[in-house]
Every structure is written in structure tokens, then in C-alpha cells.
C-alpha angles and dihedrals in degrees: 000000000000120000094248092051091050090049091051093049091047092049092048091049092051091047091052093047094050096045115121120227111267099206086211128164121226109201125207090259090065092053090050090051091052092050091049090050092050092049091047091051093050093047091046092053090048092052092047092051091048092050095048099032095118092051093046091049091049092052093049096045096036093232121130120258113263112221121213121231090237093067 
């Protein structure tokens, strides 16, 4: 690894080891927010793949992208 990457990993490790307990409460609304964010990310990735499917397929197969006459 590079020196800067090693320094960053070492700093992050030290920060995690020296962190004090927060004694925080996570309510059910927070869990719901996390689930909604996860669903939104999955749907967003799905929409992006659908929009760019022809380009992704062309890169994987090595064939040029065929353009429709409607575009």
C-alpha cells in the first residue's frame, strides 16, 4: 500500500480504538430511514442500469452501440 493509504488506515484505526461510548438511542424511525435509503439505492441502481443497458452491453460484448432512428 502507499504511504498515504497506510497513514489513513492507521489514523482511522486509532480513532476507532479511542472512541468513547456514546450511550445513544436509535429509535424505530431511524431504522425505517435506513431501510428506505437502502431501497432507494437499489432502485436507483436498477434505473441507472436500465437506462444505460445498451451501453453496458456494448462494453461487455465489445460490439458498437446501435442507435435507434427515434433518437
